[in-house]
N, C-alpha and C positions, 0 to 999 in steps of 0.2 A: 723756336715756336713764333708762328705768326700772331701779330695782334689782330684780335677779332674786330674790334670797334675803333673808330677814329674819334668817337665822342669823348670828350674830357670828363673827368669824374665828376659825380654828383656835388653840389654845393653843400656846404656845412652852415651851421648857424652864423658864424662870423662873416662868411661870404655874403649870405643874404643881408646881413645887417649893414654891411659896407656897401652893398648894391642899392639898397634902399636909402641909406643916408648920403648916396652920392660921393663915396670916399674912394672910388675906384678910379685908376687912370683910364683913358680912353680906352686902350686895348683890352684891360680887364673887364671893363664894361661891356664892350662889344662881345667878348667871349661869354660872359655871364648871360647876357641877352639871347644870344645864339643858343646857348644850352637850355634857357627857359622855354624857348621855342619848340625844342626837340624832346624835352623831358617834363612829362606831365607830373611826375612826382615832386620834382625841384619847383615847378610852377605852383602847385598846391601847396608846398611847404612855404614858398615865399608869400603867397595870398595870405595864409594862415599867420605867419609871423608879423605881416603888415597890419592884419585886422586886430591882432592883440597888442602889438608894440606901438604901432603907428596909425590909429585909426583914421586920422586925417591925411595920411599919405596914399592909403590904399585906393583911392580913385585916381589919383594921377598915373599910378603904374598899371592899374588893371581895366581901365575903362577904355574903350576903342576911341581913337581920335574921331573927331567930327567928320572928317573927310572920308572916313572908311565906314560910315554909318549911312544908311539911306531911309529916307522918310517914305512911307508908302500910304 
């Protein structure tokens, strides 16, 4: 049987916690960020986890960098 998707499985709470606490090695961090770009479910779960467990950290991870915002 052929694999339908190349996308890695969704994140669990431990994955999200390690990502937010910067406990992942570079490769795992890259895979997690790539997954968060493609998966709105995991992105929303990460935002929710950060807002309830690490309210000071949510701004770091979920706010666009100044270079990507424009002033009109």
